[in-house]
C-alpha positions as CSV (number, residue, x, y, z in Angstrom):
1,M,-10.5,0.3,1.8
2,C,-7.2,1.8,2.9
3,G,-7.0,5.5,2.9
4,R,-4.6,6.2,5.7
5,F,-1.7,4.2,7.2
6,A,1.4,4.3,9.3
7,F,5.0,3.3,8.6
8,F,7.7,3.5,11.3
9,Q,9.6,0.2,10.8
10,E,13.3,0.2,10.7
11,I,14.4,-0.1,7.0
12,E,17.4,-2.4,7.3
13,P,15.6,-5.4,8.9
14,L,12.7,-5.0,6.5
15,V,15.0,-5.0,3.5
16,D,17.0,-8.0,4.9
17,D,13.8,-10.0,5.4
18,L,12.5,-9.3,1.9
19,K,16.0,-9.8,0.4
20,A,15.7,-6.5,-1.5
21,V,18.1,-3.9,-2.6
22,D,17.5,-0.5,-0.9
23,L,17.0,2.0,-3.7
24,A,15.0,4.4,-1.5
25,D,17.5,7.3,-1.2
26,P,17.0,9.3,0.8
27,H,14.8,7.5,3.2
28,L,11.4,8.8,4.2
29,R,10.8,9.9,7.8
30,D,8.7,7.8,10.2
31,R,5.1,8.7,9.7
32,W,2.0,7.8,11.7
33,S,-0.7,9.2,9.3
34,I,0.1,8.8,5.6
35,P,-2.6,10.1,3.2
36,P,-3.1,9.3,-0.5
37,T,-0.8,11.1,-2.9
38,A,2.0,11.1,-0.3
39,P,5.3,9.3,-1.0
40,I,5.4,5.7,0.3
41,Y,7.7,2.7,0.3
42,V,7.0,-0.1,-2.2
43,V,8.9,-3.3,-3.0
44,T,9.1,-4.3,-6.7
45,E,10.7,-7.1,-8.7
46,S,11.8,-6.8,-12.3
47,V,14.0,-8.4,-14.9
48,D,16.8,-6.5,-16.5
49,R,16.3,-6.7,-20.2
50,D,20.0,-6.8,-21.0
51,S,21.4,-9.1,-18.3
52,G,18.3,-11.1,-17.4
53,E,19.0,-10.5,-13.7
54,V,16.0,-10.3,-11.4
55,L,16.1,-7.2,-9.2
56,R,14.0,-6.9,-6.0
57,A,14.1,-3.4,-4.7
58,L,12.7,-1.1,-2.1
59,R,11.7,2.1,-3.8
60,I,9.6,5.2,-3.2
61,A,6.3,5.8,-5.0
62,R,3.5,8.3,-5.1
63,W,0.4,6.7,-3.4
64,G,-2.2,6.7,-6.1
65,L,-1.5,4.9,-9.4
66,L,-0.9,7.1,-12.4
67,A,-2.0,5.2,-15.5
68,P,-0.2,5.9,-18.8
69,F,-3.2,7.9,-20.0
70,A,-3.4,10.1,-16.9
71,K,-3.2,13.8,-17.9
72,D,-1.7,15.1,-14.6
73,V,-0.8,13.9,-11.1
74,S,-4.2,14.8,-9.7
75,F,-5.4,11.6,-11.3
76,S,-3.7,9.7,-8.4
77,S,-6.2,11.1,-5.8
78,R,-8.8,8.6,-7.2
79,T,-6.6,5.5,-7.7
80,F,-5.0,4.9,-4.3
81,N,-7.0,1.7,-3.9
82,A,-7.9,-1.0,-6.5
83,R,-10.7,-3.5,-6.1
84,R,-9.3,-7.0,-6.7
85,E,-12.7,-8.1,-8.2
86,S,-12.2,-5.7,-11.2
87,L,-8.4,-5.5,-11.7
88,E,-8.6,-7.2,-15.1
89,D,-11.3,-4.8,-16.3
90,K,-10.2,-1.4,-15.1
91,P,-8.0,0.4,-17.6
92,S,-6.1,2.2,-14.8
93,F,-4.9,-1.1,-13.3
94,R,-5.0,-3.9,-15.8
95,G,-1.8,-2.8,-17.5
96,S,0.2,-3.2,-14.3
97,L,-1.1,-6.6,-13.4
98,A,1.2,-8.6,-15.6
99,R,4.5,-6.8,-15.0
100,Y,4.3,-4.2,-12.3
101,R,3.1,-5.8,-9.1
102,A,4.3,-4.7,-5.8
103,I,4.2,-5.0,-2.0
104,I,3.4,-2.0,0.2
105,P,4.9,-2.5,3.7
106,M,3.3,-0.8,6.6
107,D,2.9,-1.0,10.4
108,G,-0.9,-0.7,10.3
109,Y,-3.8,1.2,8.7
110,Y,-6.7,3.2,9.9
111,E,-10.5,2.9,9.4
112,W,-13.3,5.1,10.8
113,V,-16.5,3.9,12.3
114,R,-19.5,6.2,12.5
115,G,-20.8,6.6,16.1
116,P,-24.3,7.3,17.3
117,Q,-26.3,10.1,15.6
118,G,-24.4,13.3,16.1
119,A,-21.2,11.7,17.3
120,R,-18.0,12.0,15.3
121,K,-16.5,8.9,13.6
122,Q,-14.1,6.9,15.8
123,P,-10.8,5.9,14.1
124,F,-9.4,2.4,14.6
125,F,-5.9,1.1,14.0
126,I,-5.5,-2.3,12.4
127,A,-2.1,-4.0,12.8
128,R,-0.4,-7.4,13.4
129,Q,-0.6,-8.5,17.0
130,D,3.1,-9.3,17.0
131,G,4.1,-5.9,15.7
132,S,5.7,-7.2,12.5
133,P,5.0,-5.3,9.3
134,L,2.0,-5.9,7.1
135,F,2.6,-6.7,3.4
136,M,-0.2,-5.2,1.3
137,A,-0.5,-6.5,-2.3
138,G,-0.3,-3.6,-4.7
139,L,0.5,-2.4,-8.2
140,V,2.9,0.2,-9.5
141,S,3.2,2.2,-12.7
142,W,6.1,4.3,-14.1
143,W,4.2,7.4,-15.4
144,K,5.9,9.6,-18.0
145,G,3.4,12.4,-18.2
146,P,5.1,15.7,-19.1
147,G,8.5,14.6,-17.7
148,G,10.6,16.9,-15.6
149,H,9.5,15.1,-12.4
150,D,11.2,15.7,-9.1
151,G,10.8,14.4,-5.5
152,P,11.5,11.0,-4.0
153,A,9.3,9.1,-6.4
154,A,10.9,10.4,-9.6
155,S,13.5,8.5,-11.6
156,E,17.0,9.9,-11.5
157,D,16.6,11.7,-14.8
158,G,13.2,13.0,-13.9
159,A,11.6,11.4,-17.0
160,F,9.3,9.1,-15.0
161,L,7.3,9.1,-11.7
162,L,6.7,5.9,-9.9
163,S,3.2,5.5,-8.5
164,A,1.3,2.8,-6.6
165,T,-2.1,1.5,-5.5
166,I,-3.1,-0.9,-2.7
167,I,-5.4,-3.7,-3.7
168,T,-8.5,-4.2,-1.5
169,R,-11.1,-6.9,-1.1
170,E,-14.5,-7.5,0.7
171,A,-13.9,-7.6,4.5
172,T,-14.8,-10.7,6.3
173,E,-15.9,-11.6,9.9
174,D,-14.8,-9.0,12.5
175,L,-13.2,-6.6,10.1
176,R,-16.6,-6.1,8.4
177,E,-17.8,-4.4,11.5
178,I,-15.3,-1.6,10.9
179,H,-15.5,-1.3,7.1
180,D,-16.8,-3.4,4.2
181,R,-13.5,-3.3,2.4
182,T,-10.0,-4.3,3.7
183,P,-6.6,-4.3,2.0
184,V,-5.3,-7.5,0.6
185,M,-2.7,-8.6,3.1
186,L,-0.1,-11.3,2.2
187,P,1.8,-13.5,4.6
188,R,5.6,-13.3,4.2
189,E,5.6,-16.8,2.5
190,Q,3.4,-15.5,-0.3
191,V,5.3,-12.3,-1.1
192,D,7.7,-14.1,-3.4
193,A,4.9,-15.6,-5.5
194,W,3.1,-12.2,-5.9
195,L,6.3,-10.4,-7.0
196,D,7.6,-13.2,-9.3
197,P,8.1,-11.7,-12.7
198,Q,7.5,-15.1,-14.3
199,M,3.8,-14.7,-13.6
200,D,3.6,-12.4,-16.6
201,D,-0.1,-12.9,-17.6
202,R,-2.6,-10.5,-16.1
203,H,-5.3,-13.1,-16.0
204,A,-3.1,-15.5,-14.0
205,A,-2.2,-12.7,-11.6
206,A,-5.8,-11.7,-11.2
207,D,-6.8,-15.3,-10.5
208,W,-3.9,-15.7,-8.0
209,I,-4.8,-12.6,-5.9
210,R,-8.5,-13.6,-5.8
211,E,-7.5,-16.9,-4.1
212,D,-8.2,-16.4,-0.4
213,S,-5.8,-19.2,0.6
214,H,-2.9,-16.9,-0.4
215,L,-3.9,-14.2,2.1
216,M,-2.8,-13.6,5.6
217,D,-5.1,-14.9,8.4
218,D,-7.2,-12.1,9.8
219,A,-6.8,-13.8,13.2
220,L,-3.3,-12.4,13.4
221,L,-4.6,-8.8,13.5
222,M,-5.4,-6.6,16.4
223,V,-7.9,-3.7,16.2
224,R,-8.0,-0.8,18.7
225,E,-9.4,2.7,19.0
226,V,-6.9,5.5,18.5
227,D,-6.9,9.3,18.9
228,P,-9.4,11.1,16.6
229,A,-6.6,13.6,15.9
230,V,-5.4,11.1,13.2
231,G,-8.3,12.3,11.1
232,K,-6.7,15.6,10.4
233,V,-4.0,15.5,7.7
234,G,-0.9,17.0,9.0
235,N,-1.2,15.6,12.5
236,E,1.8,13.4,13.2
237,G,3.5,11.4,15.9
238,P,3.3,8.2,17.9
239,E,0.7,9.8,20.2
240,L,-1.9,9.3,17.4
241,L,-1.9,5.6,18.3
242,E,-2.9,6.3,21.8
243,G,-6.5,5.7,22.8
244,P,-9.0,8.6,22.7
245,Q,-9.3,10.9,25.7
246,R,-12.8,10.5,27.1
247,L,-14.6,12.8,29.6
248,L,-15.9,11.0,32.8
């Protein structure tokens, strides 16, 4: 799964690499411990109905997808991850598969491993070995709800709120020792295919994301222990990525 992650990349190189328009205004601050329901960056691609122009954009969304039938924003606390095996079947996600796919960029994500009996869980940070960003496959939804929305994920007129989920899959090999689920990570060369609005059939999109050959090689990742302080929401700063302090 993916229930906490970090983002501290510079925006301009990221936007240039993805060939996106920066619509995230104002920018979010660097964060080393982002929990569900927080605002996050997403990259979306859509076709303007009037001009036919394709627009790829960096936006801000609420982490936790709000389906059209959600009664209030608390719904998003249960939909920050979506299992790729059931995307076509889950009412919360299947509506976004055809037209509202996204990439969630991040520097790395956290998982916790239970220690010996009585010991607290040890957090691990999973990131690319070369320090470049991870591109997580995701879905977004423009939620109308009661309207009158505000904050960085709201549309300019406040009529809609953009929300997002990160797609997960069964973990393999070394990652399974940390958690049985892992985010679906795409290499840069597969980002364009996932975002392509011409793939407008949800069944085709579900088949595409279930194909392991489209995914980033896990061998490009590094995994390391980090400070248990990351487990407390509200703790922030690069020191969270330092190794835990141990008594001799």
